[in-house]
C-alpha positions in Angstrom: 95.3 104.3 140.1 96.1 105.1 136.5 99.7 105.5 135.4 100.3 108.0 132.7 103.4 108.0 130.4 104.2 111.1 128.3 102.3 113.5 130.5 104.4 116.5 129.4 103.4 116.3 125.7 100.5 117.9 123.9 98.2 114.9 124.3 99.5 113.9 127.7 98.7 117.4 129.1 95.2 117.0 127.9 94.9 113.6 129.8 96.2 115.3 132.9 93.6 118.1 132.7 90.7 115.7 132.1 91.7 113.3 134.8 92.1 116.2 137.3 88.7 117.5 136.3 87.1 114.2 136.7 88.8 113.5 140.0 90.4 110.3 138.6 93.3 109.0 140.6 96.4 109.0 138.5 100.2 109.4 138.6 102.4 110.7 135.8 105.6 108.7 135.4 108.4 110.7 133.8 111.5 109.3 132.0 113.5 110.7 134.9 111.7 108.4 137.3 111.9 105.2 135.2 113.4 104.1 131.9 110.4 103.6 129.7 112.5 101.1 127.6 113.2 98.8 130.6 110.1 96.5 131.0 111.1 95.1 134.3 111.8 98.5 135.8 108.5 99.8 134.6 106.7 96.7 135.8 108.2 97.1 139.3 107.1 100.7 139.5 103.6 99.8 138.3 103.3 97.1 141.0 104.5 99.4 143.7 101.9 102.0 142.7 99.2 99.3 142.7 98.4 100.5 139.2 95.1 99.3 137.7 95.5 100.8 134.2 98.3 102.5 132.2 98.0 105.1 129.5 100.8 105.7 127.0 101.0 109.1 125.4 104.7 108.9 124.8 106.1 108.8 121.3 107.9 110.8 118.7 106.1 113.2 116.5 108.7 115.6 115.2 108.7 119.4 115.6 107.3 121.5 114.0 105.9 118.7 111.9 106.5 115.2 110.5 109.2 116.5 108.2 111.5 116.5 111.2 111.1 112.7 111.6 112.9 112.3 108.3 116.0 113.8 109.9 115.7 111.8 113.2 114.7 108.4 112.0 116.3 106.4 114.9 114.5 108.5 117.5 111.3 108.2 115.5 111.6 104.4 115.3 112.4 104.1 118.9 109.5 106.2 120.1 106.8 104.9 117.9 107.6 101.2 117.3 110.0 99.9 119.9 108.6 101.9 122.9 105.0 100.5 122.6 106.5 97.0 122.4 108.5 97.6 125.6 105.5 99.0 127.4 103.5 96.0 126.4 106.1 93.8 128.0 106.0 95.8 131.2 102.2 95.6 131.3 102.2 91.9 130.7 104.8 91.3 133.3 102.7 93.2 135.9 99.3 91.9 134.6 98.0 95.5 133.9 95.7 96.4 131.0 96.6 99.6 129.2 95.9 102.0 126.4 98.2 103.3 123.7 97.7 106.6 121.8 98.3 105.7 118.1 97.5 107.7 114.9 95.2 107.6 111.9 98.1 108.7 109.8 98.7 105.1 108.8 96.0 105.6 106.1 95.7 107.8 103.1 92.5 108.6 101.1 89.3 106.7 101.6 88.1 103.1 101.1 87.3 102.2 97.5 83.6 102.9 98.1 84.5 106.4 99.4 83.7 105.6 103.0 86.1 106.0 106.0 88.6 103.3 106.9 87.5 100.9 109.6 89.6 99.3 112.3 89.6 96.0 110.4 91.2 97.7 107.3 95.0 97.2 106.9 97.0 100.4 106.9 97.7 101.7 103.3 100.2 104.4 104.2 103.0 102.3 105.8 106.4 100.8 105.0 104.7 97.7 103.7 102.2 99.3 101.3 103.0 102.9 100.1 105.5 105.7 99.8 104.7 107.0 103.3 106.4 109.4 105.6 108.8 107.8 108.1 106.5 108.9 110.9 103.5 107.1 109.5 105.6 104.0 108.8 106.8 103.8 112.4 103.3 104.3 113.8 102.0 101.4 111.6 104.9 99.2 112.9 103.9 100.1 116.5 100.4 98.9 115.8 101.7 95.7 114.3 103.6 94.9 117.5 100.4 95.3 119.5 98.1 93.4 117.1 97.8 90.3 119.3 97.8 92.1 122.6 94.7 90.9 124.5 94.4 93.6 127.2 95.2 96.8 125.3 93.3 99.6 123.7 94.9 101.2 120.6 93.4 104.7 120.2 93.8 106.3 116.9 94.2 110.1 117.1 93.8 112.1 113.9 94.9 115.8 113.6 94.1 117.1 117.1 92.5 120.5 117.8 90.6 122.3 120.5 90.0 125.9 121.6 93.5 126.7 122.9 96.0 128.4 120.7 99.0 126.1 120.4 101.7 125.2 117.8 100.3 121.6 118.0 96.7 122.6 117.5 95.5 122.0 113.9 93.3 125.2 114.0 96.4 127.3 115.0 98.3 125.7 112.1 95.6 126.6 109.6 95.5 130.2 110.9 99.3 130.6 110.8 100.6 128.7 107.7 101.4 131.1 104.9 99.8 128.7 102.3 97.5 125.7 102.8 96.9 122.4 101.0 93.2 121.7 100.5 92.6 118.1 101.6 89.8 116.0 103.1 90.4 114.6 106.6 89.0 113.2 109.8 89.9 115.2 112.9 89.9 114.6 116.6 88.8 117.3 119.0 91.5 116.8 121.7 89.3 117.0 124.8 86.7 114.7 123.3 89.4 112.3 122.3 90.8 112.1 125.8 87.3 111.7 127.3 86.5 108.9 124.9 89.8 107.1 125.7 89.1 107.3 129.4 85.6 106.1 128.9 86.8 103.1 127.1 88.5 101.9 130.3 86.0 103.2 132.8 83.1 101.6 130.9 85.1 98.4 130.3 84.4 98.3 126.5 86.1 95.5 124.7 89.9 95.9 124.1 91.1 96.5 120.6 91.7 99.3 118.1 89.4 102.3 118.0 89.3 105.2 115.6 88.8 108.0 118.1 87.7 110.8 115.7 84.8 113.2 115.3 82.0 112.2 113.0 82.3 112.8 109.3 85.1 114.6 107.5 86.0 118.1 106.6 88.1 119.9 103.9 90.8 122.5 104.6 88.7 125.1 102.8 85.7 124.3 104.9 87.8 124.8 108.0 89.0 128.1 106.7 85.4 129.2 106.0 84.5 128.4 109.6 87.5 130.4 110.9 86.6 133.4 108.7 82.9 133.3 109.7 83.5 133.0 113.4 86.9 134.7 114.1 86.9 137.1 111.1 90.7 137.3 110.9 92.2 140.1 108.9 94.5 137.9 106.8 93.8 136.2 103.5 94.2 132.5 103.1 96.1 131.2 100.2 96.2 127.6 98.9 98.6 125.5 96.9 97.4 124.7 93.4 97.6 120.9 94.2 99.5 118.4 96.2 102.4 118.2 93.7 103.0 122.0 94.2 102.8 121.5 98.0 105.4 118.7 97.9 107.6 120.7 95.6 107.6 123.9 97.6 106.7 123.2 101.2 107.2 119.5 102.3 110.0 117.0 102.6 107.8 113.9 103.0 104.3 112.8 101.8 101.4 113.6 104.1 98.6 111.4 105.2 95.2 112.9 104.3 92.4 110.3 105.1 89.0 109.7 106.4 88.3 107.2 109.3 85.1 105.6 110.3 84.2 106.0 114.0 81.2 103.7 114.1 82.9 101.1 116.3 83.4 103.7 119.0 79.8 104.8 118.7 78.5 101.3 118.9 80.5 100.9 122.1 78.4 103.7 123.5 81.0 106.4 123.4 80.0 109.6 121.6 82.1 112.0 119.5 80.4 115.1 118.1 80.2 115.8 114.3 83.5 117.3 113.2 82.1 120.7 111.9 80.2 121.2 115.1 83.3 120.5 117.1 85.3 122.9 115.1 82.7 125.6 115.4 82.4 125.2 119.2 86.2 125.4 119.6 86.4 128.6 117.5 83.6 130.3 119.4 85.5 129.8 122.6 88.9 130.4 121.1 91.6 131.8 123.3 95.3 132.3 123.3 97.7 131.6 126.1 98.1 135.3 126.8 94.3 135.6 127.2 94.0 132.5 129.4 
């Protein structure tokens, strides 16, 4: 039995769909059933359920984007740093291994040689190293609190997307934003991300941090070109002149734009498709909720 925390969120719902599709026994634990911040209460529930593994999708992302985290810093710190530490306590009390959905937003840019950041690289977009967003800072703190956890997966998600129109879907955002910032990023196809995370546990790969992203990187302009060639939208896409104009006119806090290396995941035998291929497949099967 797998216990799932945060099942009502964008990523949590994807875990629900995939586990249901696989026939994987699981139970979603809501905050109404148990206080996530009470390790002993959580441990008791996990033992009663005879839980074999726990997945934590709970956290604080801010809506509609990370700018909201600047206004709700206490909630952001609680959800992204303190909560993972409490869940770790609960899992250690009950002797249960677990997986935590983290974020690649704790990095910015690329490595000095132009390659993607690896799991062994220290975050460079955090409270300790850079003028980061509050969201990124709290996610980096969350990883610090799990750094010596011996029976935990830390799965780094990066700008999720799939073929379903949603305010949380990167492709939806690109299609709806009035003006875009051209940047180079790694992305995570959401359904592939979830499948990869579940495979980490089911195949018993070594615990630790994994960059769960699609292969390669892509620019915003390249994504727009794919959207135009496949969906042929009637609108024109406008771009900010540069990041300084974006920050001056549209954002309250710096954004993480970065490239992550997923070779550790691939070496563990878990496949993620090339990012442009994943985007094209999602766009070719694109549907809105009304059409679903």
